[in-house]
OpenMM code with the backbone's topology and positions (N, CA, C; nanometers):
from openmm import Vec3, app, unit

residues = "UNK UNK UNK UNK UNK UNK UNK UNK UNK UNK UNK UNK UNK UNK UNK UNK UNK UNK UNK UNK UNK UNK UNK UNK UNK UNK UNK UNK UNK UNK UNK UNK UNK UNK UNK UNK UNK UNK UNK UNK UNK UNK UNK UNK UNK UNK UNK UNK UNK UNK UNK UNK UNK UNK UNK UNK UNK UNK UNK UNK UNK UNK UNK UNK UNK UNK UNK UNK".split()
positions = [
    Vec3(0.4389, -2.4699, 0.9054),
    Vec3(0.5192, -2.5691, 0.8301),
    Vec3(0.5267, -2.5271, 0.6883),
    Vec3(0.6519, -2.5779, 0.6445),
    Vec3(0.7048, -2.5408, 0.5092),
    Vec3(0.6733, -2.6389, 0.4256),
    Vec3(0.6481, -2.5845, 0.3042),
    Vec3(0.5794, -2.6241, 0.1564),
    Vec3(0.6132, -2.6142, 0.0226),
    Vec3(0.5939, -2.6865, -0.0549),
    Vec3(0.6404, -2.6443, -0.1807),
    Vec3(0.5182, -2.6611, -0.2654),
    Vec3(0.5231, -2.5393, -0.3535),
    Vec3(0.3500, -2.5445, -0.4121),
    Vec3(0.3846, -2.5092, -0.5313),
    Vec3(0.4139, -2.5488, -0.6778),
    Vec3(0.3521, -2.5333, -0.7785),
    Vec3(0.2382, -2.4585, -0.8216),
    Vec3(0.2486, -2.3587, -0.9258),
    Vec3(0.1427, -2.2991, -0.9562),
    Vec3(0.1868, -2.2273, -1.1540),
    Vec3(0.1291, -2.2938, -1.2043),
    Vec3(0.1395, -2.2323, -1.3689),
    Vec3(0.1836, -2.0516, -1.3954),
    Vec3(0.1026, -2.0141, -1.3225),
    Vec3(0.0996, -1.8653, -1.3107),
    Vec3(0.2275, -1.8058, -1.2755),
    Vec3(0.2687, -1.8763, -1.2008),
    Vec3(0.4128, -1.8155, -1.1584),
    Vec3(0.5086, -1.8600, -1.2094),
    Vec3(0.5176, -1.9240, -1.3513),
    Vec3(0.6277, -1.9264, -1.4170),
    Vec3(0.6464, -1.7992, -1.4720),
    Vec3(0.7664, -1.7646, -1.5258),
    Vec3(0.8771, -1.6419, -1.5814),
    Vec3(0.7621, -1.5154, -1.4761),
    Vec3(0.7926, -1.5176, -1.3914),
    Vec3(0.7435, -1.4326, -1.2879),
    Vec3(0.8373, -1.3717, -1.2103),
    Vec3(0.8775, -1.2754, -1.1553),
    Vec3(0.9743, -1.2520, -0.9947),
    Vec3(0.8925, -1.2942, -0.8774),
    Vec3(0.9506, -1.3531, -0.8115),
    Vec3(0.9343, -1.3213, -0.6840),
    Vec3(0.8760, -1.1834, -0.6156),
    Vec3(0.9336, -1.0778, -0.6205),
    Vec3(0.8371, -0.9642, -0.5428),
    Vec3(0.7417, -0.9614, -0.6119),
    Vec3(0.6776, -0.9596, -0.7647),
    Vec3(0.5443, -0.9671, -0.8463),
    Vec3(0.4214, -1.0334, -0.7309),
    Vec3(0.4715, -1.1654, -0.6551),
    Vec3(0.3972, -1.2404, -0.6279),
    Vec3(0.3303, -1.2134, -0.5024),
    Vec3(0.2360, -1.2763, -0.4477),
    Vec3(0.2054, -1.2778, -0.3174),
    Vec3(0.1065, -1.3718, -0.3062),
    Vec3(0.1367, -1.4445, -0.2426),
    Vec3(0.0466, -1.5366, -0.1821),
    Vec3(-0.0829, -1.5539, -0.0586),
    Vec3(-0.2185, -1.5695, -0.1056),
    Vec3(-0.3131, -1.5434, -0.0354),
    Vec3(-0.3713, -1.7016, 0.0330),
    Vec3(-0.3603, -1.6649, 0.1351),
    Vec3(-0.3884, -1.7958, 0.2142),
    Vec3(-0.5652, -1.7692, 0.2506),
    Vec3(-0.6404, -1.8415, 0.2972),
    Vec3(-0.7690, -1.8480, 0.4033),
    Vec3(-0.7874, -1.9891, 0.4622),
    Vec3(-0.7751, -1.9136, 0.6161),
    Vec3(-0.8104, -2.0306, 0.7162),
    Vec3(-0.9307, -2.1056, 0.6825),
    Vec3(-0.9964, -2.2022, 0.6693),
    Vec3(-1.0965, -2.2945, 0.6210),
    Vec3(-1.2033, -2.2859, 0.7734),
    Vec3(-1.1406, -2.2360, 0.8757),
    Vec3(-1.2005, -2.2468, 1.0672),
    Vec3(-1.2467, -2.1354, 1.0893),
    Vec3(-1.1526, -2.0473, 1.0346),
    Vec3(-1.1818, -1.9324, 1.0978),
    Vec3(-1.2093, -1.7858, 1.0020),
    Vec3(-1.2232, -1.8119, 0.8634),
    Vec3(-1.2002, -1.7359, 0.7437),
    Vec3(-1.0883, -1.6596, 0.7881),
    Vec3(-1.0090, -1.6295, 0.8797),
    Vec3(-0.8954, -1.5557, 0.8687),
    Vec3(-0.7915, -1.5820, 0.7034),
    Vec3(-0.7969, -1.4276, 0.6754),
    Vec3(-0.7452, -1.3993, 0.5609),
    Vec3(-0.5558, -1.3870, 0.5939),
    Vec3(-0.4402, -1.4539, 0.5945),
    Vec3(-0.3503, -1.3958, 0.5162),
    Vec3(-0.2635, -1.3767, 0.4285),
    Vec3(-0.1558, -1.2689, 0.3886),
    Vec3(-0.0590, -1.2692, 0.2692),
    Vec3(0.0838, -1.3191, 0.3009),
    Vec3(0.1325, -1.3763, 0.2041),
    Vec3(0.2753, -1.4255, 0.2141),
    Vec3(0.3686, -1.3579, 0.0878),
    Vec3(0.4636, -1.2694, 0.1840),
    Vec3(0.5675, -1.2667, 0.0307),
    Vec3(0.6534, -1.3881, 0.0666),
    Vec3(0.6971, -1.3602, -0.0970),
    Vec3(0.8055, -1.4407, -0.1050),
    Vec3(0.9540, -1.3957, -0.1542),
    Vec3(1.0489, -1.4914, -0.1010),
    Vec3(1.1793, -1.3948, -0.1193),
    Vec3(1.2781, -1.4528, -0.2285),
    Vec3(1.3541, -1.4046, -0.3102),
    Vec3(1.4140, -1.4091, -0.4229),
    Vec3(1.4586, -1.5879, -0.4460),
    Vec3(1.4639, -1.6375, -0.2908),
    Vec3(1.5023, -1.7367, -0.3141),
    Vec3(1.3950, -1.8395, -0.3155),
    Vec3(1.2741, -1.7817, -0.2769),
    Vec3(1.1670, -1.9062, -0.2351),
    Vec3(1.0981, -1.9014, -0.3670),
    Vec3(1.0910, -1.8606, -0.5023),
    Vec3(1.0178, -1.9210, -0.6168),
    Vec3(1.1534, -1.9759, -0.7341),
    Vec3(1.0837, -2.0508, -0.8412),
    Vec3(1.2018, -2.0991, -0.9244),
    Vec3(1.0892, -2.1114, -1.0038),
    Vec3(1.1432, -1.9835, -1.0890),
    Vec3(1.0082, -1.8597, -1.2217),
    Vec3(1.0329, -1.9839, -1.3612),
    Vec3(1.1379, -2.1307, -1.2986),
    Vec3(1.1124, -2.1661, -1.4845),
    Vec3(0.9885, -2.3114, -1.4629),
    Vec3(0.9991, -2.3163, -1.3164),
    Vec3(0.8990, -2.4239, -1.3105),
    Vec3(0.7299, -2.3887, -1.2201),
    Vec3(0.7494, -2.2196, -1.1849),
    Vec3(0.6371, -2.1902, -1.0697),
    Vec3(0.6042, -2.2680, -0.9636),
    Vec3(0.7350, -2.3470, -0.9131),
    Vec3(0.7642, -2.3653, -0.7993),
    Vec3(0.8131, -2.3115, -0.7074),
    Vec3(0.7142, -2.2672, -0.5663),
    Vec3(0.7316, -2.1799, -0.4437),
    Vec3(0.7980, -2.2837, -0.3230),
    Vec3(0.8484, -2.2264, -0.2315),
    Vec3(0.8966, -2.2597, -0.1572),
    Vec3(0.8336, -2.1482, -0.0155),
    Vec3(0.7363, -2.2151, 0.0700),
    Vec3(0.6918, -2.0925, 0.1647),
    Vec3(0.6507, -2.1663, 0.3231),
    Vec3(0.6617, -2.0937, 0.3952),
    Vec3(0.5976, -2.1463, 0.5040),
    Vec3(0.4750, -2.0632, 0.5393),
    Vec3(0.3954, -2.1992, 0.5724),
    Vec3(0.2057, -2.1612, 0.5706),
    Vec3(0.1955, -2.1451, 0.7014),
    Vec3(0.1231, -2.0922, 0.8244),
    Vec3(0.0688, -2.0881, 0.9556),
    Vec3(0.0252, -2.1589, 0.9604),
    Vec3(-0.0537, -2.1796, 0.8857),
    Vec3(-0.2333, -2.3145, 0.8598),
    Vec3(-0.2264, -2.3845, 0.7132),
    Vec3(-0.3188, -2.4890, 0.7287),
    Vec3(-0.3481, -2.4902, 0.6035),
    Vec3(-0.5315, -2.4483, 0.5350),
    Vec3(-0.5138, -2.3896, 0.4499),
    Vec3(-0.6606, -2.3785, 0.3790),
    Vec3(-0.6118, -2.3740, 0.2224),
    Vec3(-0.7461, -2.2715, 0.1608),
    Vec3(-0.7099, -2.2360, 0.0599),
    Vec3(-0.6466, -2.1569, 0.0540),
    Vec3(-0.5688, -2.1850, -0.0998),
    Vec3(-0.4497, -2.0758, -0.1305),
    Vec3(-0.4914, -2.0319, -0.2949),
    Vec3(-0.4533, -1.9052, -0.3133),
    Vec3(-0.4543, -1.8542, -0.4431),
    Vec3(-0.3194, -1.7331, -0.4417),
    Vec3(-0.2913, -1.7091, -0.5302),
    Vec3(-0.1783, -1.6285, -0.6229),
    Vec3(-0.2191, -1.5165, -0.6422),
    Vec3(-0.1565, -1.4248, -0.6177),
    Vec3(-0.2015, -1.2717, -0.6991),
    Vec3(-0.0434, -1.2035, -0.7273),
    Vec3(-0.0790, -1.1650, -0.8730),
    Vec3(0.0384, -1.0774, -0.9137),
    Vec3(0.0163, -0.9957, -0.9358),
    Vec3(0.1436, -0.8695, -0.9032),
    Vec3(0.1203, -0.7445, -0.8529),
    Vec3(0.1360, -0.6569, -0.9656),
    Vec3(0.2071, -0.7296, -1.0852),
    Vec3(0.2661, -0.7073, -1.1812),
    Vec3(0.1969, -0.6532, -1.2892),
    Vec3(0.0375, -0.7334, -1.2662),
    Vec3(-0.0637, -0.7591, -1.3751),
    Vec3(-0.1414, -0.6406, -1.3986),
    Vec3(-0.1715, -0.5859, -1.5311),
    Vec3(-0.2284, -0.4474, -1.5180),
    Vec3(-0.3690, -0.4825, -1.5090),
    Vec3(-0.4101, -0.3999, -1.4794),
    Vec3(-0.5721, -0.3580, -1.4269),
    Vec3(-0.6825, -0.3527, -1.6061),
    Vec3(-0.7680, -0.4133, -1.5606),
    Vec3(-0.8516, -0.4440, -1.6883),
    Vec3(-0.9294, -0.2994, -1.7049),
    Vec3(-0.9404, -0.2324, -1.7972),
    Vec3(-1.0133, -0.0924, -1.8057),
    Vec3(-1.1812, -0.1444, -1.8357),
] * unit.nanometer
topology = app.Topology()
chain = topology.addChain("A")
for resn in residues:
    res = topology.addResidue(resn, chain)
    for name in ("N", "CA", "C"):
        topology.addAtom(name, app.Element.getBySymbol(name[0]), res)
């Protein structure tokens, strides 16, 4: 299924730096979804993604610096 999701944290980011983590509530299966360049509007943080199932979603930012 295709969905549009907006994340405040995705504003002003590059699609290549973001990964969506999706958790299946019935099986606890975790999948990671990468974004193509056309899948993210950096001005609004809206993403267009294909989800294999519905579940809890979070966004991971590969460009974020690790805390020391």
